[in-house]
C-alpha positions in Angstrom: -78.0 33.7 -22.2 -77.0 36.4 -19.7 -78.0 39.8 -21.0 -75.0 42.2 -21.6 -75.1 45.8 -20.6 -73.2 46.7 -23.9 -76.1 45.4 -26.1 -78.1 48.7 -26.0 -74.9 50.7 -26.6 -74.0 48.7 -29.7 -77.6 48.7 -31.1 -77.5 52.5 -30.8 -74.2 52.8 -32.5 -75.3 50.6 -35.4 -77.8 53.4 -36.3 -75.0 55.8 -37.0 -72.1 53.7 -38.2 -71.9 51.1 -41.0 -69.4 49.0 -39.0 -69.1 48.2 -35.3 -65.9 46.5 -34.0 -66.2 44.6 -30.7 -62.8 43.8 -29.2 -61.8 42.4 -25.8 -60.2 39.4 -24.2 -60.8 35.9 -25.7 -63.9 34.2 -24.2 -65.5 37.4 -23.0 -68.6 36.8 -25.0 -68.0 38.9 -28.1 -69.2 36.4 -30.6 -72.3 35.5 -28.6 -73.3 39.1 -28.3 -72.7 39.9 -32.0 -74.8 36.9 -33.0 -77.6 38.0 -30.7 -77.6 41.5 -32.1 -77.4 40.3 -35.7 -79.6 37.2 -35.2 -80.8 37.3 -38.8 -77.5 38.0 -40.5 -74.8 35.4 -41.6 -71.8 34.6 -39.5 -68.2 33.9 -40.7 -65.2 33.2 -38.5 -61.8 34.0 -39.8 -60.3 31.6 -37.3 -61.6 28.9 -39.7 -58.7 28.1 -42.1 -61.1 27.7 -45.1 -62.9 30.9 -44.4 -59.6 32.8 -43.9 -58.2 31.4 -47.1 -61.2 32.5 -49.1 -61.0 36.0 -47.5 -57.3 36.3 -48.3 -57.4 34.8 -51.9 -60.4 36.8 -53.1 -61.6 39.4 -50.6 -64.0 41.1 -53.0 -65.8 37.8 -53.8 -65.8 36.9 -50.1 -67.5 40.2 -49.1 -70.0 39.7 -52.0 -71.4 36.8 -50.0 -72.8 39.2 -47.5 -74.8 41.9 -49.5 -76.8 42.9 -46.4 -73.9 42.6 -43.9 -72.7 40.0 -41.5 -70.9 39.1 -38.3 -67.2 38.6 -39.2 -65.4 37.0 -36.3 -61.7 37.4 -35.3 -60.9 39.8 -38.1 -57.4 40.4 -36.8 -56.6 37.1 -38.5 -57.1 38.8 -41.9 -56.3 42.5 -41.5 -56.1 43.2 -45.3 -59.8 42.5 -45.5 -60.5 45.8 -43.9 -59.4 47.8 -46.9 -61.8 45.9 -49.2 -64.5 46.3 -46.6 -64.1 50.1 -46.8 -65.0 50.0 -50.5 -68.0 47.8 -49.9 -69.6 50.0 -47.2 -68.8 53.2 -49.0 -70.6 51.9 -52.1 -73.5 50.7 -50.1 -74.2 53.7 -47.9 -76.3 51.9 -45.3 -75.7 52.0 -41.5 -75.4 48.9 -39.4 -74.1 46.5 -42.0 -71.3 44.7 -40.2 -70.2 43.7 -36.7 -66.5 42.7 -36.6 -64.9 41.0 -33.6 -61.3 40.8 -32.6 -59.2 39.6 -29.7 -56.0 41.6 -30.2 -55.6 45.3 -30.6 -52.4 45.3 -32.6 -53.1 44.8 -36.3 -56.8 45.4 -35.8 -56.3 49.0 -34.6 -53.8 49.9 -37.2 -56.1 48.4 -39.9 -59.0 50.5 -38.6 -57.0 53.7 -38.6 -55.9 53.2 -42.2 -59.0 51.8 -43.7 -62.2 52.4 -41.7 -61.5 55.8 -40.0 -64.8 57.6 -39.6 -66.8 54.5 -40.7 -66.6 52.4 -37.5 -67.4 52.6 -33.8 -65.2 50.8 -31.4 -66.6 48.8 -28.5 -64.5 46.9 -25.8 -66.3 44.0 -24.2 -64.8 42.7 -21.0 -66.1 39.6 -19.1 -69.4 39.7 -17.2 -69.9 42.7 -14.8 -71.2 42.3 -11.3 -74.6 43.8 -12.4 -74.9 41.3 -15.3 -74.3 38.3 -13.0 -76.7 39.7 -10.4 -79.5 40.3 -12.8 -79.1 36.7 -14.2 -79.1 35.2 -10.7 -75.6 33.9 -11.2 -73.7 35.9 -8.6 -71.3 33.7 -6.5 -72.5 33.3 -2.9 -69.6 35.1 -1.2 -67.0 37.8 -2.0 -64.2 35.3 -1.8 -66.0 32.9 -4.2 -66.4 35.9 -6.6 -62.7 36.8 -6.4 -61.6 33.2 -7.1 -64.1 32.5 -9.9 -63.9 35.8 -11.7 -66.2 36.8 -14.5 -65.4 34.9 -17.7 -68.7 33.7 -19.3 -67.7 30.1 -19.8 -67.4 29.6 -16.0 -71.1 30.5 -15.8 -72.6 28.5 -18.6 -70.6 25.3 -18.4 -70.2 22.7 -15.7 -66.4 22.9 -15.5 -63.9 23.2 -12.6 -62.5 26.7 -12.3 -58.9 25.4 -12.1 -59.3 23.3 -15.3 -60.8 26.2 -17.3 -58.2 28.8 -16.3 -55.4 26.3 -17.1 -56.8 25.6 -20.5 -57.4 29.4 -21.1 -53.8 30.3 -20.3 -52.4 27.6 -22.5 -54.8 28.0 -25.5 -55.1 31.8 -25.6 -52.6 33.8 -23.7 -49.6 31.7 -24.6 -50.7 31.2 -28.2 -51.5 34.9 -28.8 -48.2 36.0 -27.4 -46.3 33.5 -29.4 -48.1 34.7 -32.6 -47.1 38.3 -31.9 -43.7 38.1 -30.3 -42.5 34.6 -31.4 -41.6 33.9 -27.8 -39.2 30.9 -27.7 -38.8 30.5 -23.9 -42.4 29.7 -23.0 -41.5 28.7 -19.4 -39.9 32.1 -18.8 -43.0 33.8 -20.2 -45.2 31.7 -17.9 -43.2 32.8 -14.9 -43.5 36.4 -16.1 -47.3 36.3 -16.2 -47.4 34.8 -12.7 -45.0 37.5 -11.5 -47.4 40.1 -13.0 -50.2 38.5 -11.0 -48.2 39.0 -7.9 -48.0 42.7 -8.6 -51.7 43.3 -9.4 -52.9 46.5 -7.6 -49.3 47.7 -7.1 -47.0 50.2 -8.8 -45.4 48.8 -11.9 -41.6 48.6 -11.6 -40.4 47.2 -14.9 -36.8 47.0 -13.8 -37.7 44.9 -10.7 -40.1 42.7 -12.7 -37.5 42.0 -15.4 -34.8 41.3 -12.8 -37.1 38.8 -10.9 -37.9 37.0 -14.2 -34.4 37.0 -15.6 -35.1 39.0 -18.7 -34.2 42.4 -20.0 -36.1 45.6 -19.3 -37.1 45.9 -23.0 -38.4 42.4 -23.0 -40.5 43.0 -20.0 -41.9 46.1 -21.5 -42.7 44.3 -24.7 -44.4 41.4 -22.9 -46.5 43.8 -20.8 -47.6 45.5 -24.1 -48.8 42.2 -25.5 -50.6 41.3 -22.4 -52.3 44.7 -22.5 -53.2 44.2 -26.2 -54.7 40.8 -25.3 -56.8 42.3 -22.5 -55.2 40.3 -19.8 -53.9 43.3 -17.8 -53.9 47.1 -18.0 -52.0 50.0 -16.5 -53.8 52.6 -14.4 -52.1 56.0 -14.8 -51.5 58.5 -12.0 -53.5 61.7 -12.1 -51.5 64.8 -12.8 -53.1 67.1 -10.2 -50.3 67.7 -7.8 -51.7 70.1 -5.0 -48.1 71.3 -4.6 -46.9 67.8 -3.8 -44.3 65.6 -5.6 -46.2 62.9 -7.4 -45.5 59.3 -8.2 -45.2 58.9 -11.9 -45.3 55.1 -12.3 -48.5 53.5 -13.3 -50.3 50.7 -11.3 -50.8 47.3 -12.8 -54.1 45.5 -12.8 -55.5 42.3 -14.3 -58.9 42.7 -16.0 -60.2 39.6 -14.2 -59.6 38.9 -10.5 -60.3 35.2 -10.9 -57.5 34.8 -13.5 -55.1 36.7 -11.1 -56.1 34.4 -8.2 -55.5 31.3 -10.4 -52.1 32.5 -11.5 -51.2 33.0 -7.8 -52.1 29.4 -7.0 -55.2 30.4 -4.9 -57.8 27.6 -5.3 -60.1 27.9 -2.3 -61.9 30.7 -0.3 -59.9 29.5 2.7 -56.6 30.1 0.9 -57.7 33.5 -0.3 -59.0 34.6 3.2 -55.5 34.5 4.6 -53.5 35.3 1.4 -51.3 38.4 1.8 -52.6 39.7 -1.6 -56.3 39.4 -0.8 -56.6 43.2 -0.6 -54.9 43.6 -4.0 -57.1 41.0 -5.6 -60.2 42.8 -4.2 -58.9 46.1 -5.5 -58.3 44.5 -8.9 -61.9 43.3 -8.9 -63.4 46.7 -8.0 -61.2 48.7 -10.5 -62.1 46.2 -13.2 -65.8 46.8 -12.4 -65.3 50.5 -12.7 -63.7 50.0 -16.2 -66.6 47.8 -17.3 -69.2 50.4 -16.3 -67.6 52.9 -18.7 -66.7 50.6 -21.5 -70.2 49.0 -21.6 -71.6 52.5 -22.2 -69.1 53.0 -25.1 -67.1 55.6 -23.1 -63.4 55.8 -22.5 -62.3 55.0 -19.0 -61.8 58.2 -17.0 -60.0 56.4 -14.1 -56.7 57.3 -12.5 -55.0 56.9 -9.1 -53.3 59.5 -7.0 -50.2 59.2 -4.8 -47.6 61.6 -3.6 -44.0 61.0 -2.6 -45.0 61.0 1.1 -47.3 58.0 0.6 -50.6 59.9 0.6 -52.8 58.0 -1.8 -56.3 57.6 -3.2 -56.9 54.2 -4.9 -59.0 55.6 -7.8 -59.7 59.2 -9.0 -62.6 59.5 -11.4 -62.6 62.6 -13.6 -66.1 64.1 -13.8 -65.7 67.2 -16.0 -63.7 69.6 -13.9 -64.4 67.7 -10.7 -62.6 64.7 -9.3 -64.3 61.9 -7.5 -62.0 59.9 -5.0 -62.7 56.2 -4.4 -61.0 54.2 -1.6 -61.1 50.4 -1.8 -60.8 48.2 1.3 -61.4 44.5 1.3 -62.3 44.2 5.0 -65.9 43.3 5.9 -66.0 45.6 8.8 -65.5 49.3 8.3 -62.6 50.6 10.4 -61.8 54.2 11.3 -58.6 54.2 9.2 -60.5 53.3 6.1 -61.5 56.9 5.8 -58.1 58.5 6.3 -57.0 58.6 2.6 -60.3 60.2 1.6 -60.1 62.8 4.4 -56.6 63.8 3.5 -57.6 64.0 -0.2 -60.6 66.1 0.7 -58.5 68.6 2.7 -56.1 69.0 -0.3 -58.6 69.0 -3.1 -61.2 71.2 -1.6 -64.0 72.1 -4.0 -62.4 69.9 -6.7 -63.4 66.8 -4.8 -67.0 65.4 -5.2 -68.8 62.4 -3.9 -66.0 60.7 -1.9 -66.7 56.9 -1.9 -65.5 53.9 0.1 -66.1 50.5 -1.5 -65.5 47.7 1.0 -66.0 44.0 1.4 -69.0 44.2 3.7 -72.7 44.0 3.1 -74.1 47.4 4.1 -74.3 50.6 2.1 -74.7 53.9 3.9 -73.5 57.5 4.4 -70.8 58.4 6.9 -69.8 62.1 7.5 -70.2 63.0 3.8 -68.6 59.8 2.5 -70.6 57.2 0.6 -69.8 53.8 2.1 -70.7 51.2 -0.5 -70.8 47.4 -0.2 -69.1 45.4 -3.0 -72.6 44.0 -3.8 -73.8 47.5 -4.5 -70.7 48.7 -6.3 -72.1 48.2 -9.8 -75.3 50.2 -9.0 -73.3 53.0 -7.4 -71.2 53.4 -10.5 -73.8 55.7 -12.0 -71.8 58.4 -10.1 -69.3 58.4 -12.9 -71.6 60.5 -15.0 
């Protein structure tokens, strides 16, 4: 089993909370991690119809099966159970009794707010990070291999073609989850919508344009984006509010949590296809931003990531809030550092002055070094360099 960076964080939280909830995309390793941490406690999956029926019919009797706690998997399938769980843990008083997992934020989050406020810690587990794969000796050989394969755990512990796995994943999970929540009737239209989103990863989100290209209404596009966010397929990166007397872009940028999934949705199947693909830079940016997200979430911290762009096109790919300071990160997929790679960081530094700290360029090459006060970081070292986030 590949060790997860979140394990120590969860073990620490269990000392101060009776319940930990691990959420994240399907197949990101939530159940495996929960079982490892609670190796001596029972396990019950609410995806199992018999188990779910028992929890729904007699929730008190169901919870009495676990006097010393348990791993309860996919609890969004039985949200009413959370109210009864509150009574159980309040009467018991011990910390670290239950680990719950869930793959959708919708009913799960509302149930926590109503029933378990103050009694639970919330942990978001994404697919493997670059550091986790590197430590396990599982890192793909090249950057393009990494961007095509992505980071979902089953691709690293099963002998299965990448194309076959992603095809089954989209059918079994993304489409099923969306249909459960939204009762989508036109599945073909939704499939086209997801692929259109992949074609916009790393770009400003224009819902009107997206809806028009897909042949749906603006409100439908907004609703579908929300479900894909709740299912941890994609996320929106918000613009930072600091304006430096400039007019700022207010639209968010759209990113997929996994570059491999985005590549598959775009029909990219080989490194040769990716090498010449017009969206290669966007896919690389998606990979790096996702790694930045993982480094925060694995420590149990909220992402402090933004981007910055003014109406004249001046832009920094990522701005990381560090207290009162702002750390700019530029992302370039090229393997050779070119002079213009630094222009965005230099313009930002001139505007931000003392607010700007540790300007960093993450690129597709192999060397890491300093250049005129800018940290030039190889994609291979990006995970180690993320300690700059504080």
